[in-house]
C-alpha positions as CSV (number, residue, x, y, z in Angstrom):
1,X,78.2,61.4,-131.3
2,X,76.0,58.6,-132.5
3,X,74.1,58.9,-135.7
4,X,70.4,58.6,-135.2
5,X,68.6,55.7,-136.8
6,X,65.5,56.6,-138.6
7,X,63.3,54.4,-140.7
8,X,63.5,55.3,-144.4
9,X,59.9,55.8,-145.8
10,X,59.0,53.3,-148.4
11,X,58.5,56.0,-151.0
12,X,62.1,57.0,-150.5
13,X,63.5,53.5,-150.9
14,X,65.5,52.9,-154.1
15,X,63.3,51.2,-156.7
16,X,60.0,51.5,-154.8
17,X,58.5,54.4,-156.8
18,X,59.0,52.6,-160.1
19,X,57.6,49.4,-158.7
20,X,54.4,51.1,-157.4
21,X,53.9,52.9,-160.6
22,X,54.3,49.8,-162.6
23,X,51.8,48.0,-160.4
24,X,49.3,50.8,-160.7
25,X,49.8,50.9,-164.5
26,X,49.4,47.1,-164.7
27,X,46.2,47.2,-162.6
28,X,44.8,50.1,-164.6
29,X,45.6,48.3,-167.9
30,X,44.0,45.1,-166.6
31,X,40.9,47.1,-165.5
32,X,40.7,48.8,-168.9
33,X,41.2,45.5,-170.7
34,X,38.5,43.8,-168.6
35,X,36.1,46.7,-169.0
36,X,36.8,46.8,-172.8
37,X,36.2,43.0,-173.0
38,X,32.9,43.3,-171.1
39,X,31.9,46.2,-173.3
40,X,32.6,44.1,-176.4
41,X,30.8,41.1,-175.0
42,X,27.8,43.3,-174.0
43,X,27.8,44.8,-177.5
44,X,27.7,41.4,-179.1
45,X,24.8,40.3,-176.9
46,X,23.0,43.6,-177.6
47,X,23.6,43.3,-181.4
48,X,21.9,40.0,-181.4
49,X,18.8,41.6,-180.0
50,X,18.3,44.3,-182.7
51,X,19.8,42.5,-185.8
52,X,17.2,41.2,-188.2
53,X,18.7,38.0,-189.6
54,X,17.6,35.7,-192.3
55,X,15.3,32.8,-191.4
56,X,17.3,30.1,-189.6
57,X,16.6,26.4,-190.4
58,X,15.3,24.6,-187.3
59,X,14.4,21.2,-188.7
60,X,15.8,18.6,-191.1
61,X,13.8,17.2,-194.0
62,X,14.5,13.5,-193.8
63,X,12.2,12.0,-196.5
64,X,9.4,12.7,-198.9
65,X,7.1,9.9,-200.0
66,X,5.7,11.2,-203.3
67,X,3.3,8.3,-203.7
68,X,1.8,8.6,-200.2
69,X,2.2,12.4,-200.2
70,X,3.8,12.4,-196.8
71,X,6.9,14.1,-195.4
72,X,9.3,13.0,-192.6
73,X,11.1,15.7,-190.5
74,X,13.4,15.6,-187.6
75,X,11.5,15.5,-184.3
76,X,11.2,18.7,-182.2
77,X,8.7,20.3,-179.8
78,X,7.3,22.1,-182.8
79,X,7.3,19.4,-185.6
80,X,5.3,17.0,-183.4
81,X,2.5,19.4,-182.8
82,X,-1.1,18.6,-184.0
83,X,-2.7,20.8,-186.5
84,X,-1.8,22.5,-189.9
85,X,1.5,24.2,-190.4
86,X,3.9,25.4,-193.1
87,X,7.5,24.6,-193.9
88,X,10.0,27.0,-195.5
89,X,12.2,25.0,-197.8
90,X,14.8,25.6,-200.5
91,X,14.9,23.9,-203.9
92,X,12.0,23.6,-206.4
93,X,9.6,24.6,-203.6
94,X,10.0,27.6,-201.2
95,X,7.1,26.9,-198.9
96,X,4.8,23.9,-198.5
97,X,1.8,23.1,-196.3
98,X,1.8,20.3,-193.7
99,X,-1.2,18.5,-192.3
100,X,-1.7,16.1,-189.4
101,X,0.9,13.9,-187.7
102,X,0.7,10.4,-189.1
103,X,3.6,8.9,-187.1
104,X,6.1,10.0,-184.5
105,X,9.2,8.2,-183.5
106,X,12.0,9.0,-181.1
107,X,13.9,11.1,-183.7
108,X,11.5,11.7,-186.6
109,X,7.9,12.8,-187.3
110,X,5.9,12.0,-190.4
111,X,3.1,14.3,-191.5
112,X,0.6,14.5,-194.3
113,X,1.6,16.8,-197.2
114,X,-1.1,19.4,-198.1
115,X,1.0,20.8,-200.9
116,X,1.5,18.5,-203.9
117,X,5.1,17.3,-204.2
118,X,6.1,15.6,-207.5
119,X,8.9,13.3,-208.6
120,X,10.5,16.3,-210.3
121,X,10.7,18.3,-207.1
122,X,14.0,18.6,-205.3
123,X,14.0,19.9,-201.7
124,X,17.1,20.6,-199.5
125,X,17.4,19.0,-196.1
126,X,17.5,22.3,-194.2
127,X,14.0,23.7,-193.5
128,X,12.1,25.9,-191.1
129,X,8.9,24.9,-189.4
130,X,6.3,27.7,-189.5
131,X,2.9,28.6,-188.1
132,X,2.0,30.8,-191.0
133,X,0.2,28.1,-193.0
134,X,-1.0,30.7,-195.6
135,X,1.8,32.4,-197.5
136,X,-0.2,34.4,-200.1
137,X,-3.4,36.4,-199.8
138,X,-5.0,34.7,-202.8
139,X,-5.0,31.4,-200.8
140,X,-7.9,32.8,-198.6
141,X,-10.2,33.0,-201.7
142,X,-11.5,36.4,-200.4
143,X,-11.4,39.7,-202.3
144,X,-8.4,41.9,-201.5
145,X,-6.4,44.8,-202.8
146,X,-2.9,45.9,-202.4
147,X,-2.5,49.4,-201.1
148,X,0.3,51.7,-200.1
149,X,0.7,53.5,-196.7
150,X,2.8,56.6,-196.8
151,X,5.3,56.8,-193.8
152,X,8.3,59.0,-192.9
153,X,10.6,56.5,-194.5
154,X,8.6,55.8,-197.7
155,X,5.7,53.6,-198.7
156,X,4.8,50.5,-196.8
157,X,2.6,48.0,-198.7
158,X,-0.5,46.5,-197.1
159,X,-3.3,44.2,-198.1
160,X,-6.9,45.2,-197.5
161,X,-9.6,42.5,-197.3
162,X,-12.9,44.5,-197.4
163,X,-15.9,43.2,-195.5
164,X,-18.9,42.2,-197.6
165,X,-21.0,45.3,-198.1
166,X,-18.4,47.6,-196.5
167,X,-17.8,48.3,-192.8
168,X,-16.8,51.1,-190.5
169,X,-15.0,48.5,-188.3
170,X,-11.4,47.7,-189.4
171,X,-9.0,45.3,-188.0
172,X,-5.3,46.3,-188.4
173,X,-3.1,43.2,-188.3
174,X,0.5,43.6,-187.1
175,X,3.0,40.8,-187.7
176,X,6.0,39.9,-185.5
177,X,9.7,40.6,-185.5
178,X,11.6,39.4,-188.6
179,X,8.5,38.2,-190.4
180,X,6.1,39.7,-192.9
181,X,2.4,40.6,-193.1
182,X,1.8,37.0,-194.5
183,X,2.1,35.8,-190.9
184,X,-1.2,37.4,-190.1
185,X,-3.3,35.9,-192.9
186,X,-4.6,33.2,-190.6
187,X,-6.7,35.8,-188.7
188,X,-8.5,37.3,-191.7
189,X,-11.3,34.7,-192.0
190,X,-12.6,35.2,-188.5
191,X,-12.8,39.0,-188.9
192,X,-14.3,38.7,-192.4
193,X,-17.0,36.4,-191.0
194,X,-17.8,39.0,-188.4
195,X,-18.3,41.7,-191.1
196,X,-15.0,43.5,-190.3
197,X,-12.5,44.8,-192.9
198,X,-8.9,43.6,-192.4
199,X,-5.8,45.6,-193.2
200,X,-2.5,43.6,-193.1
201,X,0.2,46.2,-192.9
202,X,4.0,46.2,-193.2
203,X,6.5,48.4,-191.3
204,X,10.1,49.5,-191.6
205,X,12.8,46.9,-192.3
206,X,10.3,44.3,-193.5
207,X,11.4,42.5,-196.7
208,X,9.0,44.6,-198.7
209,X,9.0,47.9,-196.7
210,X,11.5,50.8,-196.4
211,X,14.7,50.4,-194.5
212,X,15.5,52.5,-191.5
213,X,19.0,53.8,-190.7
214,X,21.1,50.8,-190.1
215,X,18.2,48.5,-190.8
216,X,18.0,47.3,-187.2
217,X,14.9,46.4,-185.2
218,X,13.8,48.9,-182.5
219,X,11.5,46.2,-181.0
220,X,8.4,48.3,-181.6
221,X,9.8,51.6,-180.3
222,X,9.8,53.2,-183.8
223,X,7.9,50.6,-185.9
224,X,4.6,51.6,-184.2
225,X,4.8,54.9,-186.1
226,X,4.4,53.2,-189.4
227,X,1.4,51.2,-188.2
228,X,-0.1,54.4,-186.9
229,X,0.1,55.7,-190.4
230,X,-1.8,52.6,-191.5
231,X,-4.5,53.4,-189.0
232,X,-4.7,56.8,-190.5
233,X,-5.1,55.3,-193.9
234,X,-8.0,53.2,-192.6
235,X,-9.6,56.3,-191.0
236,X,-9.5,58.1,-194.3
237,X,-11.0,55.1,-196.0
238,X,-14.0,55.2,-193.7
239,X,-13.0,53.3,-190.6
240,X,-14.7,54.6,-187.4
241,X,-13.7,51.8,-185.1
242,X,-10.3,50.1,-185.1
243,X,-9.3,46.7,-183.7
244,X,-5.6,46.0,-183.4
245,X,-4.5,42.4,-183.9
246,X,-0.9,41.9,-182.9
247,X,1.3,38.8,-183.0
248,X,4.5,38.5,-180.8
249,X,6.4,41.7,-181.3
250,X,3.3,42.9,-183.2
251,X,1.6,42.6,-179.9
252,X,4.2,45.0,-178.4
253,X,3.5,47.4,-181.3
254,X,-0.3,47.1,-180.7
255,X,0.1,48.0,-177.0
256,X,2.3,51.0,-177.9
257,X,-0.5,52.2,-180.2
258,X,-3.2,51.5,-177.6
259,X,-1.3,53.8,-175.2
260,X,-0.1,56.5,-177.5
261,X,-1.6,56.4,-181.0
262,X,-2.6,59.7,-182.7
263,X,-5.8,57.8,-183.5
264,X,-6.3,56.4,-180.1
265,X,-9.9,57.6,-180.1
266,X,-10.7,55.1,-182.8
267,X,-9.1,52.0,-181.1
268,X,-12.0,50.1,-179.5
269,X,-10.3,46.7,-179.0
270,X,-6.9,45.0,-179.0
271,X,-6.4,41.3,-179.7
272,X,-2.9,39.8,-179.0
273,X,-1.5,36.4,-179.9
274,X,1.6,35.4,-177.9
275,X,2.5,39.1,-177.3
276,X,5.6,40.7,-176.0
277,X,4.4,42.8,-173.0
278,X,7.8,43.5,-171.4
279,X,10.9,43.1,-173.6
280,X,13.3,43.0,-170.6
281,X,11.6,39.9,-169.3
282,X,11.7,38.2,-172.7
283,X,15.4,39.0,-173.4
284,X,16.5,38.1,-170.0
285,X,14.7,34.7,-170.4
286,X,16.6,34.1,-173.7
287,X,19.9,35.1,-172.2
288,X,19.3,32.7,-169.3
289,X,18.6,29.9,-171.8
290,X,21.9,30.5,-173.5
291,X,23.7,30.7,-170.1
292,X,24.7,34.4,-170.5
293,X,25.5,35.7,-167.0
294,X,22.9,38.1,-165.7
295,X,25.4,41.0,-165.2
296,X,26.4,40.8,-168.9
297,X,22.7,40.7,-169.9
298,X,22.1,43.8,-167.8
299,X,25.1,45.5,-169.4
300,X,23.8,44.7,-172.9
301,X,20.3,46.0,-172.1
302,X,21.7,49.2,-170.7
303,X,24.0,49.6,-173.7
304,X,21.0,49.5,-176.0
305,X,19.7,52.7,-174.3
306,X,22.9,54.6,-174.9
307,X,23.3,56.6,-178.2
308,X,27.1,56.5,-177.8
309,X,27.1,52.7,-177.8
310,X,25.4,52.3,-181.2
311,X,28.6,51.3,-182.9
312,X,28.9,48.4,-180.5
313,X,25.2,47.4,-180.3
314,X,24.2,48.0,-183.9
315,X,21.0,49.8,-182.7
316,X,19.9,52.6,-185.1
317,X,18.0,54.3,-182.2
318,X,18.3,53.9,-178.4
319,X,15.8,51.4,-177.1
320,X,13.5,53.0,-174.4
321,X,12.8,50.0,-172.2
322,X,10.5,51.9,-169.8
323,X,8.3,53.0,-172.6
324,X,8.1,49.5,-174.1
325,X,7.2,48.0,-170.6
326,X,3.4,48.0,-170.8
327,X,3.2,46.6,-167.3
328,X,4.6,49.9,-166.0
329,X,2.1,51.8,-168.3
330,X,-0.9,49.7,-167.6
331,X,-2.9,52.7,-166.3
332,X,-2.6,54.3,-169.7
333,X,-4.7,51.6,-171.4
334,X,-8.3,52.3,-172.1
335,X,-9.4,49.8,-174.8
336,X,-10.5,46.2,-173.9
337,X,-7.8,43.6,-174.6
338,X,-8.0,39.9,-175.4
339,X,-4.8,37.9,-175.0
340,X,-4.3,34.5,-176.4
341,X,-1.1,32.8,-175.0
342,X,0.2,29.3,-174.4
343,X,1.6,28.0,-171.2
344,X,4.1,26.0,-173.4
345,X,5.4,29.2,-175.1
346,X,9.1,29.1,-174.3
347,X,10.0,31.9,-176.8
348,X,7.8,34.6,-175.2
349,X,6.7,33.1,-171.9
350,X,3.2,34.0,-170.7
351,X,4.2,35.4,-167.3
352,X,4.0,39.1,-168.5
353,X,0.6,38.4,-170.1
354,X,-0.7,37.1,-166.8
355,X,0.7,40.1,-165.0
356,X,-1.0,42.5,-167.4
357,X,-4.3,40.7,-166.8
358,X,-3.8,40.9,-163.0
359,X,-3.0,44.6,-163.2
360,X,-6.0,45.5,-165.5
361,X,-8.6,42.9,-164.9
362,X,-11.2,45.5,-165.9
363,X,-9.8,45.5,-169.4
364,X,-7.8,42.3,-170.0
365,X,-9.1,38.9,-170.8
366,X,-6.5,36.1,-171.0
367,X,-7.2,32.8,-172.6
368,X,-4.3,30.5,-171.9
369,X,-3.8,27.5,-174.1
370,X,-1.9,24.3,-173.1
371,X,0.5,22.6,-175.5
372,X,0.6,25.2,-178.3
373,X,3.9,26.8,-179.2
374,X,4.8,30.5,-179.9
375,X,2.3,32.1,-182.3
376,X,1.0,28.6,-183.2
377,X,-2.3,28.7,-181.3
378,X,-4.4,28.9,-184.4
379,X,-2.6,25.9,-185.9
380,X,-2.9,23.9,-182.7
381,X,-6.6,24.5,-182.0
382,X,-8.2,26.5,-184.8
383,X,-11.7,26.0,-183.5
384,X,-11.0,27.3,-180.0
385,X,-8.8,30.2,-181.3
386,X,-11.5,31.3,-183.7
387,X,-14.4,31.0,-181.3
388,X,-12.4,32.9,-178.6
389,X,-12.1,35.9,-181.0
390,X,-15.6,35.6,-182.4
391,X,-17.2,35.5,-179.0
392,X,-15.1,38.3,-177.6
393,X,-16.0,40.6,-180.6
394,X,-19.6,39.7,-180.3
395,X,-19.8,40.4,-176.6
396,X,-18.4,43.9,-177.1
397,X,-20.5,44.7,-180.1
398,X,-17.4,44.9,-182.3
399,X,-18.9,43.6,-185.5
400,X,-19.3,45.0,-189.0
401,X,-22.8,46.4,-188.2
402,X,-22.3,50.1,-188.2
403,X,-24.9,50.6,-185.6
404,X,-23.5,47.9,-183.2
405,X,-22.3,49.3,-179.9
406,X,-23.6,52.8,-180.5
């Protein structure tokens, strides 16, 4: 009797089961390793978004001519700009003012010094070009007082520049990410001339304000609460109409307040310089510039919304992208808005500002500059910047006259 021939199933062949198991284990390990690597990379990208770092030098001080009172810097898209600017330095001076461009070569730019530099001064080569211009409130030669705003984290200092004769209209000035209230000093004179009191406030994680848990930026998602307390201070001090003036991330904060402030009934106008309207657009733009793959960018942005990922991302609080997207919340806006933005702004491109104007043409006026860089519109064309704000305030009756607009 012949033995029947039957195929032996693979699973029964000697050595097959261990081979398959080892293959599955290897694939699983590779998948876990790849996923873990992606998570780490996404975490690193996300951490860069919320970490508030020290000011990074972006130009090199090449030479100072003490006799001629000129300074030569390495050439960049910023250092060659016309107008008045500042320069953060180290050495015997920490901040100096710069005037007009006197000469521009292929690699260097020479500008007039507006801060006196003496033979005894020693300045390091590493420097940071700035649009602040004013670094101290006393430089405006206007009366001001230092006040303290109580917040859930502690006291946030602020400067108040009272209007001559008092006013029931206050402008609350909101600075950008990683800077301080000194950034907004440039705007005080135009409001003071219009009879409006200015309040330049700080918020959590500023150099001179309380620190939040972890000390990370929430991109306006929590910072707006501190500014809302500043509006409350202004209300108790006699403000009956509030204008918000926001710069860069300060614009994002102003828009959060315009949509959800406890004092929304007082907000009668919003003025924005180079504002962040939609953070996802801005961060994706920066990721593209540094050649971070889009999938990794999306992973990083998603990780920032997850409380469990905080150890990877460094975020003290989850970032609510939908709430920060004012384009999606445009119907919630009720106060008129003036946006000043530059087509040459490659830090916060103006596309979202244009989109907000297109979605709410009934509220939003956009004046788009050419050539100016991020938050340097005042420096680039002070006359136009000032007249834009002055005319917009006047057209809406937003002046220091308590009876105006009533």
